[in-house]
Structure formats: C-alpha cells, structure tokens
MITIVO-956278 format. One record per residue: residue number from 1; x, y, z of N, C-alpha, C in turn. Coordinates in Angstrom, 3 decimals, m for minus. Layout:
- NUM, X, Y, Z, X, Y, Z, X, Y, Z .
...
//
This chain:
- 1, 129.579, 182.888, 151.474, 129.196, 183.748, 150.350, 129.628, 183.089, 149.045 .
- 2, 128.730, 183.079, 148.076, 129.032, 182.453, 146.808, 129.601, 183.474, 145.833 .
- 3, 130.604, 183.047, 145.093, 131.180, 183.940, 144.084, 130.221, 184.061, 142.910 .
- 4, 130.124, 185.262, 142.365, 129.253, 185.509, 141.217, 130.078, 185.404, 139.946 .
- 5, 129.641, 184.569, 139.035, 130.362, 184.379, 137.774, 129.582, 185.009, 136.631 .
- 6, 130.256, 185.809, 135.823, 129.624, 186.437, 134.660, 129.522, 185.409, 133.542 .
- 7, 128.296, 185.049, 133.192, 128.094, 184.042, 132.141, 127.692, 184.659, 130.813 .
- 8, 127.799, 185.984, 130.705, 127.448, 186.646, 129.450, 128.367, 186.183, 128.336 .
- 9, 127.813, 185.735, 127.187, 128.668, 185.284, 126.079, 129.581, 186.402, 125.604 .
- 10, 130.824, 186.096, 125.387, 131.790, 187.081, 124.935, 132.413, 186.621, 123.625 .
- 11, 132.652, 187.582, 122.726, 133.330, 187.257, 121.474, 134.784, 186.925, 121.766 .
- 12, 135.393, 186.007, 121.022, 136.800, 185.675, 121.245, 137.689, 186.859, 120.935 .
- 13, 138.782, 186.975, 121.665, 139.663, 188.125, 121.504, 140.491, 188.047, 120.240 .
- 14, 140.749, 186.864, 119.751, 141.630, 186.740, 118.592, 141.155, 185.632, 117.676 .
- 15, 141.502, 185.804, 116.412, 141.158, 184.798, 115.417, 142.012, 183.555, 115.630 .
- 16, 141.401, 182.370, 115.657, 142.207, 181.159, 115.790, 142.968, 180.890, 114.511 .
- 17, 143.999, 180.075, 114.622, 144.759, 179.710, 113.433, 143.834, 179.026, 112.436 .
- 18, 143.906, 179.475, 111.174, 142.988, 178.951, 110.174, 143.540, 177.685, 109.553 .
- 19, 142.766, 176.630, 109.639, 143.037, 175.385, 108.952, 141.742, 174.991, 108.266 .
- 20, 141.850, 174.231, 107.193, 140.655, 173.934, 106.413, 139.552, 173.301, 107.254 .
- 21, 139.919, 172.388, 108.181, 138.886, 171.750, 108.981, 138.228, 172.727, 109.942 .
- 22, 138.884, 173.847, 110.204, 138.305, 174.862, 111.068, 137.133, 175.564, 110.392 .
- 23, 137.017, 175.430, 109.071, 135.935, 176.068, 108.335, 134.783, 175.106, 108.061 .
- 24, 134.817, 173.941, 108.672, 133.789, 172.932, 108.400, 132.388, 173.454, 108.712 .
- 25, 132.230, 174.107, 109.853, 130.912, 174.618, 110.228, 130.460, 175.704, 109.266 .
- 26, 131.400, 176.576, 108.879, 131.055, 177.644, 107.948, 130.651, 177.079, 106.587 .
- 27, 131.388, 176.066, 106.123, 131.048, 175.454, 104.838, 129.677, 174.774, 104.905 .
- 28, 129.393, 174.142, 106.024, 128.101, 173.486, 106.196, 126.965, 174.505, 106.171 .
- 29, 127.167, 175.626, 106.841, 126.150, 176.684, 106.864, 125.903, 177.219, 105.460 .
- 30, 126.977, 177.508, 104.728, 126.835, 178.017, 103.364, 126.144, 176.974, 102.483 .
- 31, 126.472, 175.710, 102.696, 125.816, 174.648, 101.946, 124.313, 174.617, 102.191 .
- 32, 123.916, 174.830, 103.432, 122.482, 174.862, 103.742, 121.808, 176.053, 103.078 .
- 33, 122.498, 177.191, 103.048, 121.936, 178.357, 102.363, 121.711, 178.060, 100.885 .
- 34, 122.686, 177.414, 100.265, 122.593, 177.124, 98.831, 121.420, 176.194, 98.517 .
- 35, 121.014, 175.399, 99.487, 119.922, 174.452, 99.264, 118.549, 175.002, 99.651 .
- 36, 118.508, 176.238, 100.111, 117.222, 176.828, 100.479, 116.323, 176.967, 99.256 .
- 37, 115.035, 176.890, 99.489, 114.088, 177.114, 98.395, 114.147, 178.579, 97.963 .
- 38, 113.708, 178.826, 96.743, 113.835, 180.166, 96.163, 113.159, 181.249, 96.997 .
- 39, 112.022, 180.912, 97.562, 111.305, 181.909, 98.348, 112.093, 182.383, 99.558 .
- 40, 112.805, 181.470, 100.192, 113.597, 181.853, 101.365, 114.845, 182.629, 100.958 .
- 41, 115.448, 182.265, 99.840, 116.582, 183.051, 99.344, 116.123, 184.462, 98.990 .
- 42, 114.948, 184.574, 98.399, 114.406, 185.892, 98.060, 114.156, 186.708, 99.322 .
- 43, 113.685, 186.052, 100.374, 113.453, 186.749, 101.642, 114.755, 187.286, 102.209 .
- 44, 115.826, 186.517, 102.085, 117.131, 186.993, 102.550, 117.585, 188.188, 101.723 .
- 45, 117.389, 188.127, 100.408, 117.793, 189.256, 99.554, 117.006, 190.514, 99.909 .
- 46, 115.743, 190.358, 100.223, 114.929, 191.525, 100.580, 115.405, 192.173, 101.872 .
- 47, 116.093, 191.420, 102.697, 116.567, 191.955, 103.975, 118.004, 192.444, 103.924 .
- 48, 118.601, 192.473, 102.744, 119.966, 192.981, 102.655, 119.979, 194.434, 103.119 .
- 49, 120.921, 194.766, 103.948, 120.977, 196.111, 104.516, 120.308, 196.219, 105.874 .
- 50, 119.534, 195.215, 106.243, 118.903, 195.189, 107.564, 119.758, 194.397, 108.540 .
- 51, 119.679, 194.775, 109.786, 120.274, 193.939, 110.825, 119.271, 192.850, 111.173 .
- 52, 119.696, 191.881, 111.951, 118.812, 190.772, 112.300, 117.572, 191.262, 113.038 .
- 53, 117.740, 192.240, 113.913, 116.589, 192.729, 114.676, 115.638, 193.561, 113.819 .
- 54, 116.096, 194.019, 112.655, 115.251, 194.788, 111.742, 114.608, 193.913, 110.666 .
- 55, 115.058, 192.675, 110.557, 114.628, 191.798, 109.465, 113.152, 191.427, 109.588 .
- 56, 112.554, 191.182, 108.425, 111.145, 190.813, 108.376, 110.980, 189.551, 107.522 .
- 57, 110.072, 188.700, 107.935, 109.728, 187.529, 107.143, 110.769, 186.430, 107.125 .
- 58, 111.620, 186.386, 108.145, 112.667, 185.353, 108.158, 112.706, 184.610, 109.501 .
- 59, 111.549, 184.404, 110.107, 111.514, 183.686, 111.390, 112.156, 182.306, 111.264 .
- 60, 112.007, 181.677, 110.104, 112.586, 180.354, 109.867, 114.112, 180.355, 109.973 .
- 61, 114.730, 181.534, 109.767, 116.187, 181.622, 109.770, 116.767, 181.283, 111.138 .
- 62, 115.981, 181.474, 112.191, 116.476, 181.170, 113.531, 116.736, 179.683, 113.710 .
- 63, 116.107, 178.849, 112.897, 116.423, 177.427, 112.934, 117.848, 177.165, 112.499 .
- 64, 118.299, 177.893, 111.461, 119.690, 177.793, 111.020, 120.629, 178.341, 112.081 .
- 65, 120.282, 179.497, 112.621, 121.136, 180.112, 113.637, 121.318, 179.184, 114.830 .
- 66, 120.262, 178.529, 115.222, 120.324, 177.649, 116.388, 121.324, 176.514, 116.193 .
- 67, 121.523, 176.095, 114.940, 122.447, 174.994, 114.663, 123.892, 175.450, 114.543 .
- 68, 124.115, 176.719, 114.255, 125.473, 177.161, 113.945, 125.992, 178.320, 114.803 .
- 69, 125.152, 179.289, 115.072, 125.638, 180.546, 115.641, 125.642, 180.550, 117.165 .
- 70, 126.457, 181.456, 117.704, 126.468, 181.782, 119.122, 125.829, 183.161, 119.269 .
- 71, 125.392, 183.529, 120.456, 124.759, 184.839, 120.619, 125.620, 185.996, 120.122 .
- 72, 126.938, 185.875, 120.278, 127.807, 186.987, 119.888, 128.060, 187.070, 118.391 .
- 73, 127.737, 186.025, 117.618, 128.026, 186.109, 116.183, 126.804, 185.901, 115.288 .
- 74, 125.609, 185.986, 115.846, 124.400, 185.838, 115.035, 124.336, 186.867, 113.911 .
- 75, 124.749, 188.088, 114.201, 124.682, 189.142, 113.182, 125.616, 188.842, 112.015 .
- 76, 126.765, 188.234, 112.301, 127.697, 187.862, 111.234, 127.064, 186.823, 110.318 .
- 77, 126.417, 185.834, 110.898, 125.753, 184.803, 110.097, 124.646, 185.405, 109.237 .
- 78, 123.864, 186.300, 109.825, 122.759, 186.899, 109.072, 123.283, 187.785, 107.950 .
- 79, 124.302, 188.571, 108.231, 124.886, 189.433, 107.206, 125.353, 188.611, 106.018 .
- 80, 126.126, 187.575, 106.269, 126.645, 186.754, 105.175, 125.515, 186.051, 104.438 .
- 81, 124.493, 185.620, 105.149, 123.355, 184.961, 104.497, 122.670, 185.898, 103.509 .
- 82, 122.478, 187.155, 103.886, 121.808, 188.099, 102.985, 122.676, 188.427, 101.775 .
- 83, 123.985, 188.470, 101.955, 124.885, 188.752, 100.834, 125.009, 187.538, 99.918 .
- 84, 125.133, 186.363, 100.511, 125.260, 185.132, 99.731, 124.036, 184.907, 98.854 .
- 85, 122.862, 185.246, 99.357, 121.617, 184.997, 98.627, 121.563, 185.723, 97.291 .
- 86, 122.406, 186.738, 97.115, 122.453, 187.481, 95.853, 123.443, 186.884, 94.862 .
- 87, 124.229, 185.909, 95.296, 125.266, 185.316, 94.441, 124.727, 184.040, 93.790 .
- 88, 124.083, 184.202, 92.645, 123.446, 183.060, 91.977, 124.468, 182.014, 91.544 .
- 89, 125.653, 182.466, 91.144, 126.686, 181.506, 90.755, 127.086, 180.630, 91.939 .
- 90, 127.259, 181.251, 93.106, 127.638, 180.488, 94.302, 126.534, 179.516, 94.700 .
- 91, 125.296, 179.948, 94.573, 124.171, 179.066, 94.881, 124.190, 177.846, 93.969 .
- 92, 124.634, 178.059, 92.729, 124.731, 176.959, 91.757, 126.022, 176.160, 91.889 .
- 93, 126.821, 176.489, 92.906, 128.052, 175.733, 93.148, 129.288, 176.320, 92.516 .
- 94, 129.162, 177.461, 91.837, 130.315, 178.098, 91.208, 130.896, 179.107, 92.188 .
- 95, 131.731, 178.631, 93.067, 132.286, 179.478, 94.114, 133.754, 179.158, 94.320 .
- 96, 134.464, 180.074, 94.950, 135.872, 179.833, 95.250, 135.981, 178.758, 96.324 .
- 97, 137.081, 178.034, 96.325, 137.297, 176.986, 97.326, 138.418, 177.348, 98.289 .
- 98, 138.994, 178.521, 98.125, 140.021, 178.990, 99.041, 140.200, 180.492, 98.845 .
- 99, 140.946, 181.101, 99.777, 141.248, 182.520, 99.658, 140.267, 183.402, 100.396 .
- 100, 140.767, 184.533, 100.900, 139.909, 185.483, 101.589, 139.458, 186.577, 100.625 .
- 101, 138.708, 187.548, 101.144, 138.171, 188.588, 100.267, 139.274, 189.468, 99.697 .
- 102, 140.374, 189.601, 100.421, 141.506, 190.357, 99.884, 142.020, 189.734, 98.602 .
- 103, 142.126, 188.409, 98.576, 142.588, 187.704, 97.380, 141.581, 187.835, 96.247 .
- 104, 140.296, 187.769, 96.573, 139.252, 187.923, 95.558, 139.331, 189.298, 94.909 .
- 105, 139.463, 190.328, 95.726, 139.519, 191.687, 95.196, 140.820, 191.939, 94.444 .
- 106, 141.899, 191.311, 94.870, 143.155, 191.412, 94.129, 142.981, 190.843, 92.723 .
- 107, 142.338, 189.689, 92.612, 142.098, 189.075, 91.309, 141.197, 189.954, 90.452 .
- 108, 140.196, 190.576, 91.071, 139.302, 191.465, 90.337, 140.055, 192.690, 89.842 .
- 109, 140.938, 193.214, 90.671, 141.753, 194.368, 90.283, 142.638, 194.016, 89.103 .
- 110, 143.251, 192.847, 89.128, 144.130, 192.419, 88.039, 143.358, 192.303, 86.731 .
- 111, 142.131, 191.792, 86.792, 141.324, 191.638, 85.588, 140.881, 192.982, 85.014 .
- 112, 140.870, 194.007, 85.851, 140.465, 195.334, 85.377, 141.551, 196.010, 84.564 .
- 113, 142.767, 195.438, 84.588, 143.876, 196.012, 83.843, 144.609, 197.111, 84.584 .
- 114, 144.268, 197.329, 85.856, 144.925, 198.376, 86.640, 146.391, 198.028, 86.858 .
- 115, 147.253, 199.031, 86.728, 148.681, 198.832, 86.926, 148.983, 198.605, 88.402 .
- 116, 149.913, 197.707, 88.677, 150.291, 197.444, 90.067, 151.076, 198.601, 90.671 .
- 117, 151.600, 199.476, 89.815, 152.410, 200.595, 90.305, 151.589, 201.865, 90.518 .
- 118, 150.311, 201.831, 90.174, 149.456, 203.002, 90.322, 148.242, 202.664, 91.180 .
- 119, 147.765, 203.690, 91.880, 146.595, 203.496, 92.734, 145.355, 203.253, 91.881 .
- 120, 144.497, 202.397, 92.375, 143.240, 202.077, 91.702, 142.082, 202.510, 92.596 .
- 121, 140.933, 202.884, 92.017, 139.770, 203.211, 92.853, 139.411, 202.071, 93.809 .
- 122, 139.685, 200.843, 93.378, 139.399, 199.699, 94.240, 140.310, 199.688, 95.460 .
- 123, 141.533, 200.203, 95.302, 142.456, 200.280, 96.443, 141.844, 201.114, 97.565 .
- 124, 141.282, 202.253, 97.179, 140.689, 203.149, 98.172, 139.502, 202.482, 98.861 .
- 125, 138.666, 201.827, 98.097, 137.502, 201.163, 98.678, 137.929, 200.032, 99.613 .
- 126, 138.990, 199.350, 99.243, 139.486, 198.258, 100.078, 140.064, 198.798, 101.380 .
- 127, 140.795, 199.901, 101.311, 141.345, 200.509, 102.523, 140.236, 200.945, 103.480 .
- 128, 139.175, 201.519, 102.914, 138.038, 201.929, 103.743, 137.396, 200.709, 104.400 .
- 129, 137.301, 199.628, 103.641, 136.745, 198.385, 104.183, 137.554, 197.898, 105.379 .
- 130, 138.872, 197.913, 105.259, 139.729, 197.427, 106.345, 139.564, 198.246, 107.624 .
- 131, 139.218, 199.519, 107.483, 139.058, 200.392, 108.647, 137.641, 200.366, 109.217 .
- 132, 136.737, 199.663, 108.554, 135.334, 199.666, 108.976, 135.145, 198.877, 110.271 .
- 133, 134.213, 199.338, 111.076, 133.885, 198.676, 112.340, 132.704, 197.729, 112.150 .
- 134, 132.728, 196.630, 112.874, 131.604, 195.697, 112.845, 130.881, 195.743, 114.176 .
- 135, 129.590, 196.011, 114.120, 128.745, 196.032, 115.311, 128.046, 194.679, 115.409 .
- 136, 128.339, 193.940, 116.460, 127.794, 192.590, 116.610, 126.283, 192.580, 116.796 .
- 137, 125.671, 193.752, 117.004, 124.220, 193.817, 117.165, 123.518, 194.429, 115.956 .
- 138, 124.199, 195.375, 115.263, 123.549, 196.080, 114.161, 124.311, 196.008, 112.840 .
- 139, 125.466, 195.387, 112.841, 126.235, 195.267, 111.601, 127.271, 196.355, 111.423 .
- 140, 126.860, 197.605, 111.609, 127.805, 198.714, 111.519, 128.298, 198.985, 110.104 .
- 141, 129.382, 199.765, 110.015, 129.910, 200.174, 108.712, 130.414, 198.989, 107.902 .
- 142, 130.960, 197.976, 108.563, 131.478, 196.824, 107.825, 130.383, 196.187, 106.974 .
- 143, 129.184, 196.083, 107.511, 128.080, 195.490, 106.753, 127.818, 196.283, 105.480 .
- 144, 127.837, 197.597, 105.588, 127.606, 198.460, 104.426, 128.717, 198.301, 103.396 .
- 145, 129.966, 198.317, 103.841, 131.102, 198.214, 102.911, 131.151, 196.836, 102.251 .
- 146, 130.877, 195.796, 103.004, 130.859, 194.454, 102.422, 129.746, 194.327, 101.394 .
- 147, 128.630, 194.937, 101.682, 127.507, 194.890, 100.739, 127.907, 195.508, 99.402 .
- 148, 128.598, 196.615, 99.448, 129.049, 197.276, 98.229, 130.027, 196.417, 97.444 .
- 149, 131.028, 195.883, 98.130, 132.104, 195.176, 97.432, 131.694, 193.775, 96.982 .
- 150, 130.890, 193.084, 97.762, 130.432, 191.774, 97.296, 129.492, 191.940, 96.105 .
- 151, 128.707, 192.986, 96.093, 127.839, 193.264, 94.942, 128.677, 193.513, 93.695 .
- 152, 129.785, 194.238, 93.855, 130.686, 194.496, 92.732, 131.273, 193.193, 92.209 .
- 153, 131.779, 192.363, 93.105, 132.381, 191.089, 92.696, 131.359, 190.218, 91.967 .
- 154, 130.173, 190.110, 92.530, 129.134, 189.268, 91.931, 128.755, 189.767, 90.543 .
- 155, 128.671, 191.083, 90.385, 128.252, 191.657, 89.098, 129.260, 191.402, 87.989 .
- 156, 130.523, 191.254, 88.338, 131.568, 191.056, 87.328, 131.575, 189.633, 86.769 .
- 157, 131.064, 188.683, 87.528, 131.001, 187.276, 87.078, 132.347, 186.782, 86.545 .
- 158, 133.402, 187.124, 87.247, 134.754, 186.748, 86.842, 135.146, 185.436, 87.533 .
- 159, 135.355, 184.356, 86.771, 135.674, 183.060, 87.387, 136.889, 183.078, 88.309 .
- 160, 137.860, 183.942, 88.023, 139.069, 183.990, 88.848, 138.904, 184.866, 90.084 .
- 161, 137.748, 185.504, 90.223, 137.532, 186.423, 91.347, 136.195, 186.138, 92.018 .
- 162, 136.002, 184.897, 92.390, 134.791, 184.523, 93.100, 135.029, 184.563, 94.606 .
- 163, 133.958, 184.616, 95.344, 134.035, 184.741, 96.799, 133.988, 183.367, 97.459 .
- 164, 134.897, 183.135, 98.379, 134.854, 181.920, 99.205, 134.018, 182.284, 100.429 .
- 165, 132.740, 181.983, 100.358, 131.802, 182.470, 101.365, 132.057, 181.902, 102.756 .
- 166, 132.507, 180.675, 102.835, 132.800, 180.097, 104.152, 133.916, 180.872, 104.843 .
- 167, 134.939, 181.241, 104.075, 136.040, 182.021, 104.633, 135.569, 183.414, 105.036 .
- 168, 134.719, 184.019, 104.204, 134.220, 185.354, 104.521, 133.399, 185.328, 105.805 .
- 169, 132.582, 184.323, 105.975, 131.817, 184.196, 107.218, 132.756, 184.076, 108.413 .
- 170, 133.745, 183.220, 108.306, 134.726, 183.073, 109.389, 135.369, 184.416, 109.715 .
- 171, 135.760, 185.144, 108.683, 136.484, 186.393, 108.900, 135.611, 187.465, 109.538 .
- 172, 134.355, 187.542, 109.154, 133.457, 188.515, 109.774, 133.236, 188.164, 111.247 .
- 173, 133.144, 186.887, 111.548, 132.972, 186.462, 112.941, 134.126, 186.939, 113.819 .
- 174, 135.338, 186.986, 113.261, 136.511, 187.361, 114.050, 137.051, 188.741, 113.683 .
- 175, 136.221, 189.562, 113.059, 136.654, 190.886, 112.614, 137.111, 191.756, 113.772 .
- 176, 136.486, 191.628, 114.902, 136.784, 192.488, 116.050, 137.880, 191.937, 116.955 .
- 177, 138.676, 191.011, 116.469, 139.778, 190.489, 117.264, 140.762, 191.575, 117.665 .
- 178, 141.342, 191.429, 118.850, 142.231, 192.455, 119.401, 143.401, 192.794, 118.483 .
- 179, 143.951, 191.809, 117.812, 145.156, 192.017, 116.999, 144.854, 192.304, 115.530 .
- 180, 143.571, 192.411, 115.194, 143.157, 192.674, 113.807, 143.798, 191.685, 112.835 .
- 181, 143.827, 190.429, 113.234, 144.461, 189.400, 112.407, 143.783, 189.256, 111.052 .
- 182, 142.462, 189.367, 111.027, 141.741, 189.233, 109.756, 142.099, 190.372, 108.814 .
- 183, 142.073, 191.605, 109.338, 142.391, 192.757, 108.494, 143.814, 192.676, 107.958 .
- 184, 144.752, 192.234, 108.790, 146.145, 192.108, 108.347, 146.269, 191.059, 107.245 .
- 185, 145.563, 189.948, 107.404, 145.633, 188.892, 106.389, 145.034, 189.359, 105.066 .
- 186, 143.911, 190.059, 105.138, 143.306, 190.588, 103.911, 144.246, 191.567, 103.219 .
- 187, 144.882, 192.419, 104.011, 145.806, 193.404, 103.433, 146.965, 192.712, 102.737 .
- 188, 147.511, 191.665, 103.357, 148.589, 190.912, 102.710, 148.103, 190.257, 101.421 .
- 189, 146.914, 189.693, 101.457, 146.375, 189.024, 100.273, 146.193, 190.000, 99.116 .
- 190, 145.817, 191.213, 99.441, 145.528, 192.209, 98.399, 146.779, 192.936, 97.922 .
- 191, 147.600, 193.388, 98.859, 148.732, 194.238, 98.506, 150.056, 193.497, 98.385 .
- 192, 150.189, 192.336, 99.028, 151.473, 191.629, 99.012, 151.298, 190.160, 98.663 .
- 193, 150.681, 189.859, 97.511, 150.463, 188.447, 97.159, 151.750, 187.670, 96.965 .
- 194, 152.815, 188.345, 96.509, 154.091, 187.652, 96.302, 154.644, 187.159, 97.632 .
- 195, 154.557, 187.996, 98.667, 155.017, 187.606, 100.001, 154.171, 186.466, 100.535 .
- 196, 152.851, 186.558, 100.317, 151.949, 185.505, 100.771, 152.287, 184.177, 100.107 .
- 197, 152.576, 184.228, 98.806, 152.919, 183.014, 98.070, 154.213, 182.411, 98.594 .
- 198, 155.192, 183.278, 98.904, 156.466, 182.806, 99.436, 156.268, 182.118, 100.773 .
- 199, 155.437, 182.713, 101.633, 155.179, 182.123, 102.941, 154.493, 180.771, 102.787 .
- 200, 153.573, 180.665, 101.840, 152.893, 179.396, 101.600, 153.880, 178.327, 101.154 .
- 201, 154.817, 178.714, 100.270, 155.804, 177.760, 99.777, 156.713, 177.280, 100.901 .
- 202, 157.087, 178.215, 101.783, 157.943, 177.848, 102.901, 157.218, 176.884, 103.834 .
- 203, 155.925, 177.128, 104.024, 155.132, 176.238, 104.870, 155.013, 174.862, 104.250 .
- 204, 154.821, 174.827, 102.930, 154.647, 173.552, 102.239, 155.900, 172.687, 102.291 .
- 205, 157.079, 173.337, 102.349, 158.324, 172.578, 102.310, 158.865, 172.256, 103.691 .
- 206, 158.159, 172.703, 104.728, 158.599, 172.422, 106.092, 158.246, 170.988, 106.468 .
- 207, 159.201, 170.288, 107.014, 158.958, 168.901, 107.441, 159.241, 168.761, 108.917 .
- 208, 158.596, 167.793, 109.530, 158.805, 167.552, 110.970, 160.108, 166.805, 111.202 .
//
C-alpha cells in the first residue's frame, strides 16, 4: 500500500527573519510594476477593491504572478499591485527604502502635529488594521483597511512618510503567521519607535 501525501500548497506558519536580501523578489516585483505601461497601471487601479477572482481586464497580470507568486500568496501580490498603481510618486521612484507600514504611519502621525501623549484618530485606525484578517482567496478586511490607509499616505505626499512597497508586500504575504510577527513588528514601529531604535543600535554594535 502506498502512502498518500498531501501536496496542497500551504502558507508558511511564521514570518522568516527579515534581511534585506530576503526582499529581493519583492523589490523585483515592485520594480516590474513601476515599469508597466500606463494602460496596465490604469487597469490595476480600476480593480482596486476587487479580489483576483473578481478582477477584469488583467489577464496579462498572470504572467507576473507566474514569475513571483505561489498559489497561497497570489492574492497578496494582486492586492499590493492594485494599491501600488495609485502611488504615482512610487512609480516615479520616490519611495521609501526601508521601514514597515507602522513606521510610515508613525511618521505621518508626527507630521500631523498630534501629541505623543494623546490618542490620535490615526491610532484607532491603526489598531483596527492590526486586528484585521487576511483572506488568501478574497482579501478580507485587511485588504479594505490597507486600501484606506495607503490612500491616506499617498494623498499626503509627505517625503518622510512614504511606503516601502516591497516590505508591505512581504508583510501581507506573512500576515497570517501563527505568532503574528508582522503585526507585532508594526505595533512596535508605530507605538515604540524609541525601543525599536535601541534594539537596532544594539544589533549594530554586536560583533562576532
């Protein structure tokens, strides 16, 4: 009797340790998006809010997916593609080169003049975002919340609060990790930047 092996693709249980070279594929994908002709970028913008199975007029997009995505993360790639297509500055190369969305929103909050000792409307929206679920087939609430907040960031055109799209793509891919590593990192970036900076300094001064 032969043993039956389940070959169904499964999402990874946890986010791998993030190193810059680990984002190479994500950066390459975002680079390809930035080089798309205007008509294809417009097609992606028209599909914002749609899941991949609901999308229309983007059959060509499967060529990109075939080079980068796995069956379990196709929706993450499509979601980020539709959001990125609305960021004209990023398409023109004016984008962040590091930091997650928590850091971006922290910078946006600081520019708004909100006191660090008082709650801000952005705090509430960020908390809701952290609790949002991602549906690998339909996008779910996370897609809706990201659409709202990335639109806000893009509209402000604040140089210190730009989105690092490669990092955002990586984070959405691993949003459903068992330990919620992405959500914890975003929360630290937004609410505890001083602690994050201290940890970075300690890492930088560590020698073998």
